[in-house]
C-alpha positions, -999 to +999 in steps of 0.1 A: +025+064-001+006+072+031+000+047+059-036+053+069-036+028+098-014+001+112-016-025+141-002-059+147-025-076+121-035-049+095-018-021+075-039+002+054-020+022+027-035+048+004-025+040-031-035+071-051-024+076-087-029+112-097-065+121-092-075+084-090-081+078-053-099+044-058-074+022-041-065+014-005-040-015-001-049-037+028-022-060+042-033-087+066-010-108+088-027-141+097-012-175+106+023-162+099+015-151+064+014-115+050-011-111+022+003-091-009+038-094-021+061-065-012+096-057+000+106-031+026+139-017+037+150+015+054+147+036+023+120+020+001+089+000-002+083-021-034+050-036-044+051-064-071+023-080-090+028-108-115+001-122-137+002-160-132+010-179-164+027-149-180+059-129-179+040-097-171+053-080-140+040-047-124+063-030-099+058+002-079+086+015-057+080+041-030+108+063-016+105+063+022+133+088+028+111+119+023+079+126+043+049+138+022+018+158+029-012+136+039-031+130+007-069+132+003-086+100+015-092+072-010-128+070-022-149+053+004-124+060+032-134+097+039-147+090+074-122+063+085-111+068+120-137+095+128 
């Protein structure tokens, strides 16, 4: 997991899976609500997705204890911040 950008209202997180760099997670804070379900503590970040009307649950856990090299930008974000 790599935080591409963060301010008081928005967090952009690269969500690359292998060579698939098609996803950038965008968290928005508006009217006291954070969009996308997740949990964060000092050592981990967990993203959960449940398909409504089913028991299907998708969970991804990220280890925040070890810093990683900055990954290649997600597709479409190559020039972000330039």
